[in-house]
PDB file of N, CA, C and O in Angstrom:
ATOM      1  N   MET A   1     105.602 117.344  50.754  1.00  0.00           N
ATOM      2  CA  MET A   1     105.122 117.628  49.723  1.00  0.00           C
ATOM      3  C   MET A   1     107.051 117.986  49.096  1.00  0.00           C
ATOM      4  O   MET A   1     107.768 118.892  49.522  1.00  0.00           O
ATOM      5  N   VAL A   2     107.397 117.026  48.111  1.00  0.00           N
ATOM      6  CA  VAL A   2     108.237 117.047  47.268  1.00  0.00           C
ATOM      7  C   VAL A   2     107.575 118.242  45.903  1.00  0.00           C
ATOM      8  O   VAL A   2     106.560 118.247  45.206  1.00  0.00           O
ATOM      9  N   ASP A   3     109.294 119.534  46.092  1.00  0.00           N
ATOM     10  CA  ASP A   3     108.691 120.650  45.016  1.00  0.00           C
ATOM     11  C   ASP A   3     108.978 119.666  43.703  1.00  0.00           C
ATOM     12  O   ASP A   3     109.512 118.563  43.814  1.00  0.00           O
ATOM     13  N   GLU A   4     108.491 120.305  42.310  1.00  0.00           N
ATOM     14  CA  GLU A   4     108.737 120.302  40.707  1.00  0.00           C
ATOM     15  C   GLU A   4     110.162 120.575  40.851  1.00  0.00           C
ATOM     16  O   GLU A   4     111.034 121.218  41.436  1.00  0.00           O
ATOM     17  N   LEU A   5     109.846 119.608  39.876  1.00  0.00           N
ATOM     18  CA  LEU A   5     111.230 120.802  39.273  1.00  0.00           C
ATOM     19  C   LEU A   5     111.243 121.285  38.192  1.00  0.00           C
ATOM     20  O   LEU A   5     110.566 120.506  37.521  1.00  0.00           O
ATOM     21  N   PRO A   6     111.645 122.252  37.420  1.00  0.00           N
ATOM     22  CA  PRO A   6     111.506 123.241  36.534  1.00  0.00           C
ATOM     23  C   PRO A   6     111.814 122.076  35.756  1.00  0.00           C
ATOM     24  O   PRO A   6     112.321 121.004  36.085  1.00  0.00           O
ATOM     25  N   PRO A   7     111.275 122.642  34.320  1.00  0.00           N
ATOM     26  CA  PRO A   7     111.142 121.692  33.048  1.00  0.00           C
ATOM     27  C   PRO A   7     112.454 121.859  32.167  1.00  0.00           C
ATOM     28  O   PRO A   7     113.035 122.905  31.880  1.00  0.00           O
ATOM     29  N   ARG A   8     112.799 120.413  31.776  1.00  0.00           N
ATOM     30  CA  ARG A   8     114.001 121.067  30.955  1.00  0.00           C
ATOM     31  C   ARG A   8     113.472 122.141  29.790  1.00  0.00           C
ATOM     32  O   ARG A   8     112.365 122.259  29.264  1.00  0.00           O
ATOM     33  N   SER A   9     114.649 122.834  29.615  1.00  0.00           N
ATOM     34  CA  SER A   9     114.190 123.763  28.271  1.00  0.00           C
ATOM     35  C   SER A   9     115.794 124.035  27.246  1.00  0.00           C
ATOM     36  O   SER A   9     116.924 123.683  27.585  1.00  0.00           O
ATOM     37  N   ARG A  10     115.603 124.382  26.630  1.00  0.00           N
ATOM     38  CA  ARG A  10     117.051 125.144  26.263  1.00  0.00           C
ATOM     39  C   ARG A  10     117.578 126.906  27.034  1.00  0.00           C
ATOM     40  O   ARG A  10     118.737 127.320  27.012  1.00  0.00           O
ATOM     41  N   ALA A  11     116.524 127.575  27.574  1.00  0.00           N
ATOM     42  CA  ALA A  11     116.973 128.015  28.655  1.00  0.00           C
ATOM     43  C   ALA A  11     117.605 127.366  29.794  1.00  0.00           C
ATOM     44  O   ALA A  11     118.451 127.981  30.444  1.00  0.00           O
ATOM     45  N   ALA A  12     117.233 126.057  30.121  1.00  0.00           N
ATOM     46  CA  ALA A  12     116.669 126.251  31.846  1.00  0.00           C
ATOM     47  C   ALA A  12     118.951 125.094  31.073  1.00  0.00           C
ATOM     48  O   ALA A  12     120.070 125.040  31.583  1.00  0.00           O
ATOM     49  N   ARG A  13     118.504 124.687  30.126  1.00  0.00           N
ATOM     50  CA  ARG A  13     120.033 123.884  29.410  1.00  0.00           C
ATOM     51  C   ARG A  13     121.713 124.955  29.683  1.00  0.00           C
ATOM     52  O   ARG A  13     122.760 124.689  30.273  1.00  0.00           O
ATOM     53  N   ASP A  14     121.355 125.878  29.107  1.00  0.00           N
ATOM     54  CA  ASP A  14     122.454 127.591  29.072  1.00  0.00           C
ATOM     55  C   ASP A  14     122.510 127.772  30.319  1.00  0.00           C
ATOM     56  O   ASP A  14     123.563 127.673  30.949  1.00  0.00           O
ATOM     57  N   ALA A  15     121.677 127.987  30.705  1.00  0.00           N
ATOM     58  CA  ALA A  15     121.738 128.173  32.712  1.00  0.00           C
ATOM     59  C   ALA A  15     122.514 127.495  33.491  1.00  0.00           C
ATOM     60  O   ALA A  15     123.053 127.953  34.498  1.00  0.00           O
ATOM     61  N   ALA A  16     122.663 125.891  32.904  1.00  0.00           N
ATOM     62  CA  ALA A  16     123.112 125.029  33.884  1.00  0.00           C
ATOM     63  C   ALA A  16     124.595 124.407  33.007  1.00  0.00           C
ATOM     64  O   ALA A  16     125.185 123.399  33.395  1.00  0.00           O
ATOM     65  N   GLU A  17     125.137 125.410  31.495  1.00  0.00           N
ATOM     66  CA  GLU A  17     126.028 125.114  30.848  1.00  0.00           C
ATOM     67  C   GLU A  17     126.517 127.212  31.161  1.00  0.00           C
ATOM     68  O   GLU A  17     127.500 127.502  30.478  1.00  0.00           O
ATOM     69  N   ARG A  18     125.994 128.383  31.967  1.00  0.00           N
ATOM     70  CA  ARG A  18     126.714 128.730  32.608  1.00  0.00           C
ATOM     71  C   ARG A  18     127.273 128.257  33.964  1.00  0.00           C
ATOM     72  O   ARG A  18     128.472 128.030  34.125  1.00  0.00           O
ATOM     73  N   ALA A  19     126.206 128.098  35.077  1.00  0.00           N
ATOM     74  CA  ALA A  19     127.086 127.756  35.916  1.00  0.00           C
ATOM     75  C   ALA A  19     128.186 126.551  36.165  1.00  0.00           C
ATOM     76  O   ALA A  19     128.689 126.225  37.240  1.00  0.00           O
ATOM     77  N   LEU A  20     128.434 125.930  34.729  1.00  0.00           N
ATOM     78  CA  LEU A  20     129.581 125.167  35.385  1.00  0.00           C
ATOM     79  C   LEU A  20     130.870 126.016  34.241  1.00  0.00           C
ATOM     80  O   LEU A  20     131.839 125.295  34.000  1.00  0.00           O
ATOM     81  N   MET A  21     130.888 127.178  33.703  1.00  0.00           N
ATOM     82  CA  MET A  21     131.573 128.083  32.841  1.00  0.00           C
ATOM     83  C   MET A  21     131.880 128.318  34.043  1.00  0.00           C
ATOM     84  O   MET A  21     132.795 127.591  34.431  1.00  0.00           O
ATOM     85  N   ARG A  22     131.227 129.534  35.322  1.00  0.00           N
ATOM     86  CA  ARG A  22     131.322 129.853  36.376  1.00  0.00           C
ATOM     87  C   ARG A  22     132.317 128.964  37.298  1.00  0.00           C
ATOM     88  O   ARG A  22     133.510 129.255  37.216  1.00  0.00           O
ATOM     89  N   VAL A  23     131.914 127.825  38.237  1.00  0.00           N
ATOM     90  CA  VAL A  23     132.846 127.230  38.458  1.00  0.00           C
ATOM     91  C   VAL A  23     134.287 126.309  37.699  1.00  0.00           C
ATOM     92  O   VAL A  23     134.998 125.441  38.208  1.00  0.00           O
ATOM     93  N   VAL A  24     134.325 126.877  36.418  1.00  0.00           N
ATOM     94  CA  VAL A  24     135.744 126.400  35.675  1.00  0.00           C
ATOM     95  C   VAL A  24     136.273 127.400  36.113  1.00  0.00           C
ATOM     96  O   VAL A  24     137.281 127.137  36.769  1.00  0.00           O
ATOM     97  N   HIS A  25     135.943 128.838  36.008  1.00  0.00           N
ATOM     98  CA  HIS A  25     136.599 130.302  35.470  1.00  0.00           C
ATOM     99  C   HIS A  25     136.653 129.786  37.476  1.00  0.00           C
ATOM    100  O   HIS A  25     137.815 129.416  37.646  1.00  0.00           O
ATOM    101  N   HIS A  26     136.198 129.713  38.284  1.00  0.00           N
ATOM    102  CA  HIS A  26     136.869 130.231  40.000  1.00  0.00           C
ATOM    103  C   HIS A  26     137.604 129.008  39.839  1.00  0.00           C
ATOM    104  O   HIS A  26     138.800 129.296  39.827  1.00  0.00           O
ATOM    105  N   TYR A  27     137.484 128.174  39.752  1.00  0.00           N
ATOM    106  CA  TYR A  27     139.132 126.880  39.420  1.00  0.00           C
ATOM    107  C   TYR A  27     139.673 127.750  39.052  1.00  0.00           C
ATOM    108  O   TYR A  27     139.160 128.760  39.534  1.00  0.00           O
ATOM    109  N   GLY A  28     140.178 127.890  38.658  1.00  0.00           N
ATOM    110  CA  GLY A  28     141.472 128.581  37.929  1.00  0.00           C
ATOM    111  C   GLY A  28     141.922 127.190  37.072  1.00  0.00           C
ATOM    112  O   GLY A  28     141.298 126.136  37.191  1.00  0.00           O
ATOM    113  N   GLY A  29     143.150 127.356  36.152  1.00  0.00           N
ATOM    114  CA  GLY A  29     143.800 125.638  35.618  1.00  0.00           C
ATOM    115  C   GLY A  29     142.832 124.652  35.033  1.00  0.00           C
ATOM    116  O   GLY A  29     141.660 125.025  34.984  1.00  0.00           O
ATOM    117  N   THR A  30     143.125 123.452  34.579  1.00  0.00           N
ATOM    118  CA  THR A  30     142.223 123.073  33.900  1.00  0.00           C
ATOM    119  C   THR A  30     141.672 122.036  35.170  1.00  0.00           C
ATOM    120  O   THR A  30     142.358 122.077  36.191  1.00  0.00           O
ATOM    121  N   PRO A  31     140.635 121.232  35.174  1.00  0.00           N
ATOM    122  CA  PRO A  31     140.137 120.733  36.003  1.00  0.00           C
ATOM    123  C   PRO A  31     140.202 119.741  36.248  1.00  0.00           C
ATOM    124  O   PRO A  31     140.709 119.296  35.218  1.00  0.00           O
ATOM    125  N   GLU A  32     140.006 118.512  37.210  1.00  0.00           N
ATOM    126  CA  GLU A  32     139.964 116.786  36.928  1.00  0.00           C
ATOM    127  C   GLU A  32     139.086 115.550  36.680  1.00  0.00           C
ATOM    128  O   GLU A  32     139.053 114.344  36.435  1.00  0.00           O
ATOM    129  N   PHE A  33     137.933 117.443  37.066  1.00  0.00           N
ATOM    130  CA  PHE A  33     136.684 116.455  36.485  1.00  0.00           C
ATOM    131  C   PHE A  33     136.001 115.895  36.151  1.00  0.00           C
ATOM    132  O   PHE A  33     136.614 114.862  35.884  1.00  0.00           O
ATOM    133  N   VAL A  34     134.963 115.736  35.898  1.00  0.00           N
ATOM    134  CA  VAL A  34     134.590 114.635  34.409  1.00  0.00           C
ATOM    135  C   VAL A  34     133.391 114.755  33.982  1.00  0.00           C
ATOM    136  O   VAL A  34     132.786 113.721  34.265  1.00  0.00           O
ATOM    137  N   LEU A  35     132.565 115.675  33.305  1.00  0.00           N
ATOM    138  CA  LEU A  35     131.443 116.188  32.979  1.00  0.00           C
ATOM    139  C   LEU A  35     130.911 114.807  32.564  1.00  0.00           C
ATOM    140  O   LEU A  35     131.570 113.954  31.971  1.00  0.00           O
ATOM    141  N   LEU A  36     129.124 114.659  33.108  1.00  0.00           N
ATOM    142  CA  LEU A  36     128.365 113.881  32.865  1.00  0.00           C
ATOM    143  C   LEU A  36     126.857 114.319  32.172  1.00  0.00           C
ATOM    144  O   LEU A  36     126.940 115.425  31.638  1.00  0.00           O
ATOM    145  N   GLY A  37     125.949 113.903  32.100  1.00  0.00           N
ATOM    146  CA  GLY A  37     124.293 114.084  32.405  1.00  0.00           C
ATOM    147  C   GLY A  37     124.078 115.146  31.083  1.00  0.00           C
ATOM    148  O   GLY A  37     125.053 115.344  30.358  1.00  0.00           O
ATOM    149  N   GLY A  38     123.354 115.526  30.917  1.00  0.00           N
ATOM    150  CA  GLY A  38     122.187 116.363  30.219  1.00  0.00           C
ATOM    151  C   GLY A  38     123.526 117.369  29.660  1.00  0.00           C
ATOM    152  O   GLY A  38     123.404 117.523  28.445  1.00  0.00           O
ATOM    153  N   LEU A  39     124.137 117.726  29.930  1.00  0.00           N
ATOM    154  CA  LEU A  39     125.236 118.929  29.222  1.00  0.00           C
ATOM    155  C   LEU A  39     125.794 118.413  27.856  1.00  0.00           C
ATOM    156  O   LEU A  39     125.725 119.021  26.788  1.00  0.00           O
ATOM    157  N   VAL A  40     126.514 116.848  28.133  1.00  0.00           N
ATOM    158  CA  VAL A  40     126.898 116.358  27.258  1.00  0.00           C
ATOM    159  C   VAL A  40     126.937 115.867  25.998  1.00  0.00           C
ATOM    160  O   VAL A  40     127.906 116.070  25.267  1.00  0.00           O
ATOM    161  N   PRO A  41     125.801 115.120  25.600  1.00  0.00           N
ATOM    162  CA  PRO A  41     124.879 115.204  24.660  1.00  0.00           C
ATOM    163  C   PRO A  41     125.127 116.473  23.693  1.00  0.00           C
ATOM    164  O   PRO A  41     126.111 116.252  22.986  1.00  0.00           O
ATOM    165  N   GLU A  42     124.635 117.536  23.479  1.00  0.00           N
ATOM    166  CA  GLU A  42     124.471 118.458  22.375  1.00  0.00           C
ATOM    167  C   GLU A  42     126.505 119.071  22.396  1.00  0.00           C
ATOM    168  O   GLU A  42     126.599 120.030  21.629  1.00  0.00           O
ATOM    169  N   LEU A  43     127.939 118.714  23.062  1.00  0.00           N
ATOM    170  CA  LEU A  43     129.008 118.763  23.464  1.00  0.00           C
ATOM    171  C   LEU A  43     129.505 117.666  22.126  1.00  0.00           C
ATOM    172  O   LEU A  43     130.081 118.107  21.131  1.00  0.00           O
ATOM    173  N   LEU A  44     129.252 116.546  22.264  1.00  0.00           N
ATOM    174  CA  LEU A  44     129.244 115.421  21.636  1.00  0.00           C
ATOM    175  C   LEU A  44     128.293 115.398  19.795  1.00  0.00           C
ATOM    176  O   LEU A  44     128.772 115.310  18.665  1.00  0.00           O
ATOM    177  N   CYS A  45     127.065 115.502  20.199  1.00  0.00           N
ATOM    178  CA  CYS A  45     126.477 116.086  19.076  1.00  0.00           C
ATOM    179  C   CYS A  45     125.720 117.141  17.909  1.00  0.00           C
ATOM    180  O   CYS A  45     124.700 117.384  17.266  1.00  0.00           O
ATOM    181  N   THR A  46     127.497 117.641  18.304  1.00  0.00           N
ATOM    182  CA  THR A  46     127.014 119.389  17.512  1.00  0.00           C
ATOM    183  C   THR A  46     125.840 119.337  16.372  1.00  0.00           C
ATOM    184  O   THR A  46     124.652 119.644  16.469  1.00  0.00           O
ATOM    185  N   GLY A  47     126.710 118.760  15.075  1.00  0.00           N
ATOM    186  CA  GLY A  47     126.243 118.388  14.021  1.00  0.00           C
ATOM    187  C   GLY A  47     124.587 117.348  13.858  1.00  0.00           C
ATOM    188  O   GLY A  47     124.220 116.709  12.872  1.00  0.00           O
ATOM    189  N   SER A  48     124.192 117.435  14.601  1.00  0.00           N
ATOM    190  CA  SER A  48     122.599 116.418  14.853  1.00  0.00           C
ATOM    191  C   SER A  48     121.741 116.889  14.705  1.00  0.00           C
ATOM    192  O   SER A  48     121.500 118.046  15.051  1.00  0.00           O
ATOM    193  N   GLU A  49     120.686 115.818  13.896  1.00  0.00           N
ATOM    194  CA  GLU A  49     119.575 116.812  14.196  1.00  0.00           C
ATOM    195  C   GLU A  49     118.376 116.563  14.996  1.00  0.00           C
ATOM    196  O   GLU A  49     117.252 117.044  14.854  1.00  0.00           O
ATOM    197  N   PHE A  50     118.765 115.815  15.772  1.00  0.00           N
ATOM    198  CA  PHE A  50     118.571 115.126  16.754  1.00  0.00           C
ATOM    199  C   PHE A  50     118.505 116.441  18.150  1.00  0.00           C
ATOM    200  O   PHE A  50     119.658 116.703  18.491  1.00  0.00           O
ATOM    201  N   HIS A  51     117.605 117.134  18.841  1.00  0.00           N
ATOM    202  CA  HIS A  51     118.206 117.694  20.428  1.00  0.00           C
ATOM    203  C   HIS A  51     117.707 116.855  21.066  1.00  0.00           C
ATOM    204  O   HIS A  51     116.749 116.108  20.869  1.00  0.00           O
ATOM    205  N   HIS A  52     118.531 117.019  22.023  1.00  0.00           N
ATOM    206  CA  HIS A  52     119.189 116.695  23.495  1.00  0.00           C
ATOM    207  C   HIS A  52     117.450 117.695  24.006  1.00  0.00           C
ATOM    208  O   HIS A  52     117.134 118.837  23.671  1.00  0.00           O
ATOM    209  N   ALA A  53     116.679 116.721  24.863  1.00  0.00           N
ATOM    210  CA  ALA A  53     115.591 117.466  25.452  1.00  0.00           C
ATOM    211  C   ALA A  53     116.359 118.581  26.792  1.00  0.00           C
ATOM    212  O   ALA A  53     115.814 119.453  27.468  1.00  0.00           O
ATOM    213  N   GLY A  54     117.553 118.182  26.788  1.00  0.00           N
ATOM    214  CA  GLY A  54     117.896 119.243  27.221  1.00  0.00           C
ATOM    215  C   GLY A  54     118.252 119.016  28.881  1.00  0.00           C
ATOM    216  O   GLY A  54     118.361 117.796  29.003  1.00  0.00           O
ATOM    217  N   THR A  55     118.490 119.686  30.263  1.00  0.00           N
ATOM    218  CA  THR A  55     119.510 119.653  31.606  1.00  0.00           C
ATOM    219  C   THR A  55     119.111 120.625  32.675  1.00  0.00           C
ATOM    220  O   THR A  55     118.986 121.575  31.901  1.00  0.00           O
ATOM    221  N   ILE A  56     118.767 121.216  34.020  1.00  0.00           N
ATOM    222  CA  ILE A  56     118.541 121.549  34.677  1.00  0.00           C
ATOM    223  C   ILE A  56     119.525 121.738  36.140  1.00  0.00           C
ATOM    224  O   ILE A  56     119.510 122.151  37.299  1.00  0.00           O
ATOM    225  N   ASP A  57     120.428 121.038  35.003  1.00  0.00           N
ATOM    226  CA  ASP A  57     121.448 121.295  36.378  1.00  0.00           C
ATOM    227  C   ASP A  57     123.090 120.407  35.640  1.00  0.00           C
ATOM    228  O   ASP A  57     123.337 120.102  34.474  1.00  0.00           O
ATOM    229  N   VAL A  58     123.702 120.273  36.568  1.00  0.00           N
ATOM    230  CA  VAL A  58     125.015 119.832  36.171  1.00  0.00           C
ATOM    231  C   VAL A  58     125.822 118.533  36.836  1.00  0.00           C
ATOM    232  O   VAL A  58     125.955 118.351  38.046  1.00  0.00           O
ATOM    233  N   ASP A  59     126.249 117.809  35.949  1.00  0.00           N
ATOM    234  CA  ASP A  59     126.483 116.547  37.343  1.00  0.00           C
ATOM    235  C   ASP A  59     127.808 116.542  36.510  1.00  0.00           C
ATOM    236  O   ASP A  59     127.991 116.645  35.297  1.00  0.00           O
ATOM    237  N   MET A  60     128.775 116.369  37.686  1.00  0.00           N
ATOM    238  CA  MET A  60     130.128 116.259  37.889  1.00  0.00           C
ATOM    239  C   MET A  60     131.011 115.065  38.255  1.00  0.00           C
ATOM    240  O   MET A  60     131.475 115.095  39.395  1.00  0.00           O
ATOM    241  N   GLN A  61     131.357 113.901  37.396  1.00  0.00           N
ATOM    242  CA  GLN A  61     132.092 112.930  38.517  1.00  0.00           C
ATOM    243  C   GLN A  61     133.725 113.749  39.074  1.00  0.00           C
ATOM    244  O   GLN A  61     134.419 114.202  38.164  1.00  0.00           O
ATOM    245  N   VAL A  62     134.100 113.854  40.122  1.00  0.00           N
ATOM    246  CA  VAL A  62     134.482 114.299  41.495  1.00  0.00           C
ATOM    247  C   VAL A  62     135.758 113.424  41.993  1.00  0.00           C
ATOM    248  O   VAL A  62     136.824 113.844  42.443  1.00  0.00           O
ATOM    249  N   GLY A  63     135.428 112.376  41.826  1.00  0.00           N
ATOM    250  CA  GLY A  63     136.375 111.442  42.723  1.00  0.00           C
ATOM    251  C   GLY A  63     137.975 111.964  41.797  1.00  0.00           C
ATOM    252  O   GLY A  63     138.580 112.515  42.716  1.00  0.00           O
ATOM    253  N   PHE A  64     138.610 112.034  40.937  1.00  0.00           N
ATOM    254  CA  PHE A  64     139.344 112.132  40.036  1.00  0.00           C
ATOM    255  C   PHE A  64     140.388 113.218  41.164  1.00  0.00           C
ATOM    256  O   PHE A  64     141.392 112.993  41.841  1.00  0.00           O
ATOM    257  N   GLU A  65     139.337 114.729  40.863  1.00  0.00           N
ATOM    258  CA  GLU A  65     139.458 116.156  42.330  1.00  0.00           C
ATOM    259  C   GLU A  65     140.120 115.257  43.574  1.00  0.00           C
ATOM    260  O   GLU A  65     141.083 115.809  44.106  1.00  0.00           O
ATOM    261  N   ILE A  66     139.790 114.113  44.050  1.00  0.00           N
ATOM    262  CA  ILE A  66     139.999 114.332  45.371  1.00  0.00           C
ATOM    263  C   ILE A  66     140.773 112.911  45.411  1.00  0.00           C
ATOM    264  O   ILE A  66     141.048 112.396  46.495  1.00  0.00           O
ATOM    265  N   ALA A  67     141.080 112.358  44.299  1.00  0.00           N
ATOM    266  CA  ALA A  67     142.069 111.685  44.705  1.00  0.00           C
ATOM    267  C   ALA A  67     143.218 112.110  44.279  1.00  0.00           C
ATOM    268  O   ALA A  67     144.316 111.587  44.469  1.00  0.00           O
ATOM    269  N   CYS A  68     142.935 113.201  43.615  1.00  0.00           N
ATOM    270  CA  CYS A  68     144.316 114.366  42.943  1.00  0.00           C
ATOM    271  C   CYS A  68     144.925 114.930  44.304  1.00  0.00           C
ATOM    272  O   CYS A  68     146.102 115.290  44.301  1.00  0.00           O
ATOM    273  N   GLY A  69     143.938 115.044  45.808  1.00  0.00           N
ATOM    274  CA  GLY A  69     145.101 115.424  46.624  1.00  0.00           C
ATOM    275  C   GLY A  69     143.878 116.580  47.450  1.00  0.00           C
ATOM    276  O   GLY A  69     143.104 117.189  46.712  1.00  0.00           O
ATOM    277  N   ALA A  70     143.792 116.822  49.165  1.00  0.00           N
ATOM    278  CA  ALA A  70     142.818 117.310  49.324  1.00  0.00           C
ATOM    279  C   ALA A  70     143.299 118.963  48.124  1.00  0.00           C
ATOM    280  O   ALA A  70     142.444 119.504  47.423  1.00  0.00           O
ATOM    281  N   VAL A  71     144.175 119.246  48.159  1.00  0.00           N
ATOM    282  CA  VAL A  71     144.637 120.449  47.550  1.00  0.00           C
ATOM    283  C   VAL A  71     143.372 120.907  46.489  1.00  0.00           C
ATOM    284  O   VAL A  71     142.692 121.932  46.489  1.00  0.00           O
ATOM    285  N   ASN A  72     143.346 119.806  45.656  1.00  0.00           N
ATOM    286  CA  ASN A  72     142.458 119.958  44.186  1.00  0.00           C
ATOM    287  C   ASN A  72     141.046 119.691  44.473  1.00  0.00           C
ATOM    288  O   ASN A  72     140.097 119.711  43.690  1.00  0.00           O
ATOM    289  N   ALA A  73     141.073 119.379  46.017  1.00  0.00           N
ATOM    290  CA  ALA A  73     139.240 118.730  46.023  1.00  0.00           C
ATOM    291  C   ALA A  73     138.579 120.417  46.758  1.00  0.00           C
ATOM    292  O   ALA A  73     137.473 120.930  46.586  1.00  0.00           O
ATOM    293  N   ALA A  74     139.941 120.991  47.701  1.00  0.00           N
ATOM    294  CA  ALA A  74     139.275 121.791  48.357  1.00  0.00           C
ATOM    295  C   ALA A  74     139.119 122.561  47.351  1.00  0.00           C
ATOM    296  O   ALA A  74     137.960 122.922  47.146  1.00  0.00           O
ATOM    297  N   ARG A  75     140.520 123.212  46.127  1.00  0.00           N
ATOM    298  CA  ARG A  75     140.018 124.270  45.141  1.00  0.00           C
ATOM    299  C   ARG A  75     138.782 124.488  44.636  1.00  0.00           C
ATOM    300  O   ARG A  75     138.327 125.571  44.269  1.00  0.00           O
ATOM    301  N   LEU A  76     138.135 123.204  44.625  1.00  0.00           N
ATOM    302  CA  LEU A  76     137.133 122.812  43.825  1.00  0.00           C
ATOM    303  C   LEU A  76     135.724 123.261  44.512  1.00  0.00           C
ATOM    304  O   LEU A  76     134.802 123.984  44.134  1.00  0.00           O
ATOM    305  N   GLU A  77     136.060 122.249  46.092  1.00  0.00           N
ATOM    306  CA  GLU A  77     134.620 122.903  46.755  1.00  0.00           C
ATOM    307  C   GLU A  77     134.176 124.553  46.919  1.00  0.00           C
ATOM    308  O   GLU A  77     133.060 125.033  47.119  1.00  0.00           O
ATOM    309  N   GLN A  78     135.770 125.355  46.722  1.00  0.00           N
ATOM    310  CA  GLN A  78     136.062 126.692  47.192  1.00  0.00           C
ATOM    311  C   GLN A  78     135.683 127.179  45.509  1.00  0.00           C
ATOM    312  O   GLN A  78     134.623 127.805  45.547  1.00  0.00           O
ATOM    313  N   ALA A  79     135.945 127.132  44.805  1.00  0.00           N
ATOM    314  CA  ALA A  79     135.271 127.245  43.520  1.00  0.00           C
ATOM    315  C   ALA A  79     133.468 127.769  43.477  1.00  0.00           C
ATOM    316  O   ALA A  79     132.819 128.802  43.312  1.00  0.00           O
ATOM    317  N   LEU A  80     133.174 125.940  43.810  1.00  0.00           N
ATOM    318  CA  LEU A  80     131.181 125.889  44.131  1.00  0.00           C
ATOM    319  C   LEU A  80     130.917 126.736  45.152  1.00  0.00           C
ATOM    320  O   LEU A  80     129.777 127.177  45.011  1.00  0.00           O
ATOM    321  N   ARG A  81     131.261 127.012  45.772  1.00  0.00           N
ATOM    322  CA  ARG A  81     131.481 127.987  46.914  1.00  0.00           C
ATOM    323  C   ARG A  81     131.107 129.156  46.224  1.00  0.00           C
ATOM    324  O   ARG A  81     129.947 129.560  46.145  1.00  0.00           O
ATOM    325  N   ASN A  82     132.488 129.917  45.524  1.00  0.00           N
ATOM    326  CA  ASN A  82     132.365 131.136  44.789  1.00  0.00           C
ATOM    327  C   ASN A  82     131.271 131.341  43.882  1.00  0.00           C
ATOM    328  O   ASN A  82     131.098 132.482  43.453  1.00  0.00           O
ATOM    329  N   VAL A  83     130.692 130.638  43.611  1.00  0.00           N
ATOM    330  CA  VAL A  83     129.959 130.808  42.340  1.00  0.00           C
ATOM    331  C   VAL A  83     128.503 130.363  43.066  1.00  0.00           C
ATOM    332  O   VAL A  83     127.708 129.831  42.291  1.00  0.00           O
ATOM    333  N   GLY A  84     128.102 130.505  44.342  1.00  0.00           N
ATOM    334  CA  GLY A  84     127.025 130.356  44.943  1.00  0.00           C
ATOM    335  C   GLY A  84     126.190 128.972  45.283  1.00  0.00           C
ATOM    336  O   GLY A  84     125.064 128.806  45.750  1.00  0.00           O
ATOM    337  N   PHE A  85     127.400 127.880  44.775  1.00  0.00           N
ATOM    338  CA  PHE A  85     126.699 127.021  45.230  1.00  0.00           C
ATOM    339  C   PHE A  85     127.230 126.271  46.555  1.00  0.00           C
ATOM    340  O   PHE A  85     128.407 125.918  46.638  1.00  0.00           O
ATOM    341  N   ALA A  86     125.802 125.931  48.132  1.00  0.00           N
ATOM    342  CA  ALA A  86     126.238 125.615  49.041  1.00  0.00           C
ATOM    343  C   ALA A  86     126.404 124.092  49.181  1.00  0.00           C
ATOM    344  O   ALA A  86     126.026 123.375  48.254  1.00  0.00           O
ATOM    345  N   PRO A  87     127.171 123.342  50.740  1.00  0.00           N
ATOM    346  CA  PRO A  87     126.771 121.921  50.636  1.00  0.00           C
ATOM    347  C   PRO A  87     125.550 120.944  51.613  1.00  0.00           C
ATOM    348  O   PRO A  87     125.366 119.754  51.357  1.00  0.00           O
TER     349      PRO A  87
END
């Protein structure tokens, strides 16, 4: 049986954003990855009267990190491990 995902909420979105900020902090410098998914609408539409449903995760496109060479890919992997993510 597949476990149910927690519901999308403001608290879940805030937790996902904090997780992203921890990864960026541990990455150091300016990351080359691209943020996608449920964190983006609020960043793009801050003045909107409509609110996004939220998110429970962080979606990133990391191809640029990998294309920039093993050093950046290893740097991203270490940042993810430092904040408690596992492969």
